[in-house]
C-alpha positions as CSV (number, residue, x, y, z in Angstrom):
1,M,-16.3,-23.7,-4.4
2,D,-12.5,-24.8,-3.7
3,H,-9.9,-22.2,-4.3
4,A,-9.3,-22.9,-7.8
5,E,-13.2,-22.7,-8.5
6,Q,-13.3,-19.4,-6.7
7,R,-10.7,-17.7,-8.8
8,R,-12.4,-19.0,-12.2
9,W,-15.8,-17.7,-10.7
10,L,-14.4,-14.4,-9.8
11,I,-12.9,-14.0,-13.3
12,R,-16.3,-15.0,-15.1
13,Q,-18.1,-12.4,-12.9
14,L,-15.8,-9.7,-13.8
15,L,-15.7,-10.4,-17.4
16,D,-19.4,-10.4,-17.7
17,E,-19.8,-7.1,-16.2
18,E,-18.2,-5.4,-19.3
19,P,-19.8,-6.1,-22.7
20,D,-16.6,-5.8,-24.4
21,Y,-15.2,-8.7,-21.9
22,R,-18.0,-11.3,-22.3
23,S,-16.6,-13.1,-25.1
24,Y,-13.2,-13.8,-23.3
25,S,-12.6,-17.4,-22.0
26,V,-11.0,-18.2,-18.8
27,P,-7.5,-19.6,-19.1
28,E,-6.6,-22.9,-18.2
29,D,-3.3,-22.1,-16.7
30,T,-3.3,-21.3,-13.2
31,Q,-0.9,-18.3,-13.4
32,E,-2.7,-17.0,-16.4
33,Q,-5.8,-17.1,-14.3
34,K,-4.1,-15.0,-11.4
35,N,-2.9,-12.4,-14.0
36,M,-6.1,-12.2,-15.7
37,L,-8.1,-11.9,-12.3
38,R,-5.5,-9.2,-10.9
39,A,-5.7,-7.2,-14.3
40,L,-9.4,-7.0,-14.4
41,M,-9.3,-5.9,-10.8
42,N,-6.7,-3.3,-11.7
43,V,-8.9,-1.7,-14.5
44,R,-12.2,-1.9,-12.8
45,A,-13.4,1.6,-11.6
46,P,-15.2,2.0,-8.2
47,K,-18.9,1.1,-8.5
48,A,-21.4,-1.1,-7.0
49,V,-20.6,-4.9,-6.7
50,S,-22.8,-7.9,-5.3
51,D,-22.3,-9.1,-1.5
52,E,-21.7,-12.6,-3.0
53,F,-18.6,-11.4,-5.0
54,L,-17.2,-9.8,-2.2
55,A,-17.8,-12.8,0.1
56,V,-16.0,-15.1,-2.5
57,Q,-13.4,-12.6,-3.3
58,D,-12.4,-12.0,0.4
59,E,-12.1,-15.7,1.0
60,Y,-10.2,-16.3,-1.9
61,L,-7.7,-13.3,-1.2
62,T,-7.4,-13.8,2.2
63,C,-6.3,-17.4,1.3
64,E,-3.8,-16.2,-1.1
65,N,-2.4,-13.6,1.0
66,T,-1.7,-16.1,3.8
67,S,-0.3,-18.6,1.6
68,S,2.4,-16.0,0.9
69,G,3.6,-15.9,4.5
70,V,3.0,-13.4,7.2
71,T,5.5,-11.5,9.3
72,D,4.1,-9.8,12.5
73,V,6.0,-6.5,13.4
74,D,5.9,-7.3,17.0
75,D,8.6,-10.1,16.3
76,M,11.1,-7.8,14.7
77,S,14.2,-6.2,16.4
78,P,14.6,-2.6,16.7
79,T,17.5,-0.8,15.2
80,K,20.3,1.0,16.8
81,A,18.5,4.3,16.2
82,G,16.2,3.5,19.0
83,G,13.7,1.0,20.4
84,R,10.8,2.6,18.4
85,I,12.4,2.4,15.0
86,Y,12.8,-0.8,12.9
87,L,14.0,-1.9,9.5
88,W,12.7,-4.6,7.3
89,Q,13.2,-5.7,3.7
90,G,10.4,-7.6,1.8
91,D,6.8,-7.2,0.7
92,I,5.0,-4.8,2.7
93,T,1.5,-6.6,2.0
94,T,2.8,-9.5,4.2
95,L,3.2,-7.6,7.3
96,R,0.9,-7.8,10.3
97,A,0.7,-4.2,11.7
98,D,-1.7,-1.6,12.6
99,A,-0.9,0.2,9.4
100,I,1.1,0.1,6.3
101,V,1.6,3.1,4.2
102,N,0.7,3.0,0.6
103,A,2.4,5.5,-1.9
104,A,-0.6,6.7,-3.9
105,N,-1.3,8.9,-6.8
106,S,-3.8,12.0,-6.4
107,G,-6.6,10.3,-7.7
108,L,-6.1,7.8,-4.6
109,T,-8.2,5.2,-6.0
110,G,-5.2,3.0,-7.1
111,C,-3.3,2.3,-10.1
112,Y,-5.4,1.3,-13.1
113,I,-2.5,-0.1,-15.3
114,P,-2.9,-3.9,-15.4
115,L,-0.3,-5.9,-13.4
116,H,1.8,-2.8,-12.9
117,N,4.5,-3.6,-10.5
118,C,4.2,-0.2,-8.2
119,I,2.9,-0.5,-4.5
120,D,-0.2,1.0,-5.4
121,N,-1.2,-1.5,-7.5
122,I,0.2,-4.4,-5.5
123,I,-1.7,-3.2,-2.4
124,G,-4.9,-2.9,-4.4
125,S,-4.5,-6.1,-6.1
126,K,-4.1,-8.0,-2.9
127,A,-6.7,-6.0,-0.7
128,G,-9.6,-6.4,-3.3
129,I,-11.9,-4.2,-5.0
130,G,-13.6,-3.2,-1.9
131,L,-10.7,-0.9,-1.2
132,R,-10.9,1.0,-4.4
133,N,-14.8,1.1,-3.8
134,Y,-14.2,2.8,-0.1
135,L,-11.5,5.1,-1.5
136,G,-13.7,6.1,-4.3
137,N,-16.5,7.1,-2.0
138,I,-13.8,9.1,0.1
139,M,-12.8,11.1,-3.2
140,D,-16.5,11.6,-4.4
141,R,-17.2,13.4,-0.9
142,Q,-13.9,15.3,-1.2
143,G,-14.4,16.5,-4.8
144,H,-10.9,17.2,-5.8
145,P,-7.6,15.4,-6.2
146,E,-5.7,14.4,-2.8
147,P,-3.0,17.1,-2.2
148,T,0.7,16.2,-2.1
149,G,2.0,15.7,1.4
150,R,-1.5,14.7,2.9
151,A,-2.8,11.1,3.8
152,K,-6.2,9.4,4.2
153,I,-6.7,6.1,6.1
154,T,-8.8,2.9,5.1
155,P,-9.2,-0.4,6.5
156,G,-6.8,-3.2,5.3
157,F,-9.6,-5.2,4.0
158,N,-7.7,-8.6,3.0
159,L,-4.4,-7.7,4.0
160,P,-2.7,-8.9,7.3
161,C,-2.7,-5.1,8.4
162,K,-5.7,-3.3,10.2
163,Y,-5.5,-0.2,8.1
164,I,-3.9,1.2,5.1
165,I,-2.6,4.8,5.1
166,H,-2.5,6.3,1.7
167,T,-0.2,9.3,1.2
168,V,0.5,11.3,-2.0
169,G,4.5,12.0,-2.5
170,P,6.0,14.7,-4.6
171,I,6.8,13.9,-8.2
172,V,10.2,14.9,-9.2
173,Q,10.7,15.9,-12.7
174,G,14.1,17.4,-13.2
175,R,16.1,19.0,-10.2
176,L,15.1,18.1,-6.6
177,T,13.9,21.3,-5.0
178,K,13.4,22.3,-1.2
179,E,9.8,22.2,-2.0
180,H,9.8,18.4,-2.7
181,E,11.8,17.9,0.2
182,A,9.2,19.7,2.4
183,Q,6.3,17.8,0.6
184,L,8.0,14.5,1.4
185,A,8.5,15.4,5.0
186,S,4.7,16.3,5.1
187,C,3.9,12.8,3.9
188,Y,5.8,11.2,6.7
189,R,4.2,13.7,9.3
190,S,0.7,13.2,8.0
191,C,0.8,9.4,8.1
192,L,2.1,9.4,11.6
193,E,-0.6,12.0,12.8
194,I,-3.4,10.0,11.4
195,A,-2.0,7.0,12.9
196,E,-2.0,8.4,16.3
197,E,-5.4,10.2,15.6
198,N,-6.8,6.5,15.2
199,G,-5.0,5.1,18.1
200,L,-2.6,3.0,16.3
201,R,0.6,1.8,17.8
202,T,2.5,0.2,14.9
203,I,3.1,1.8,11.4
204,V,5.2,0.5,8.4
205,F,6.4,3.1,5.8
206,C,7.2,2.1,2.3
207,C,9.9,4.1,0.5
208,I,7.5,7.1,-0.6
209,S,8.0,8.7,-3.9
210,T,11.4,7.0,-4.8
211,G,9.7,4.5,-7.6
212,V,7.9,6.1,-10.5
213,F,7.8,9.5,-8.7
214,M,11.6,9.8,-9.1
215,F,12.7,11.1,-5.8
216,P,16.3,10.3,-5.1
217,N,16.6,7.3,-2.9
218,K,19.4,8.6,-0.5
219,R,17.9,11.9,0.0
220,A,14.4,10.4,0.4
221,A,15.5,8.1,3.2
222,E,17.4,10.9,5.0
223,I,14.0,12.8,5.1
224,A,12.2,10.0,6.2
225,V,14.4,9.0,9.2
226,S,14.8,12.7,10.5
227,T,11.3,13.5,10.2
228,V,10.1,10.1,11.9
229,K,12.9,10.7,14.8
230,E,11.6,14.3,15.2
231,Y,8.0,13.1,15.2
232,L,8.7,10.4,18.1
233,R,10.7,12.8,20.2
234,E,7.6,14.9,20.5
235,H,4.7,12.1,20.6
236,D,4.8,9.0,22.3
237,G,1.5,7.4,20.9
238,I,3.1,5.5,18.4
239,E,5.2,2.3,19.7
240,K,6.9,0.9,16.4
241,V,7.8,2.6,13.1
242,V,9.1,0.2,10.5
243,F,10.9,1.4,7.6
244,N,10.1,-1.3,4.8
245,V,12.6,-1.4,1.9
246,F,12.4,-4.0,-1.2
247,K,15.5,-3.2,-3.3
248,D,19.0,-4.0,-1.7
249,V,20.3,-0.4,-2.5
250,D,17.5,1.0,0.0
251,L,18.4,-1.6,2.5
252,E,21.9,-0.4,2.4
253,I,20.9,3.2,2.7
254,Y,18.5,2.9,5.8
255,D,20.9,0.3,7.3
256,R,23.8,3.0,7.3
257,L,21.2,5.5,8.7
258,L,19.9,3.6,11.2
259,N,22.5,1.0,12.5
260,R,25.8,2.9,11.9
């Protein structure tokens, strides 16, 4: 199968899994096909899948992700905050690093809203359904939702990174509290600890909790930077910490904290 044939085959396989979807046809338009494939992956619960499906999916997604361009963290320049702290703006799923951090929900198996623009959905869509199945097994064994401020590590599957570290940030509804701030700091420490425990030397942080979890951007960045700096002063196992931002407003905030 060529790349387009792989995409159509994957869609058909996912449609045929569910009785309610079997009458659906595969769109002719390429972008509509990509949207349908992502949406079907988004709503699929963790469950068994054939080796053939995973093989085709992995080849397809690896090609898709590579075509988007890959940036190696080893090619980045450090900030003025020190030789181990970096700042980069762009899509975290395009970074080649030992680990990237995913801002997860307490269910930990991903975002189930079709085509949602949160980082959890985007990472899951580009990594593939193997990631959700892997996390589903973790959560089945754990038997309860993931606590706020903790972290779990998984392979990177079809992303350029080796691993994904999933952490649950605090949800701010109303006034920001000291508890929210302590929970966010715990997210950063937990990710750094699990990275170091696994012998990783590079880690990329997203802006944890500042999206749909509504943590104020500026205060979140201040906590992130201070927590990371404190950790690096006390530990030497991690060589590079990258603060990844997507929005211009976050770039300005982090640039002020790290370069001025």
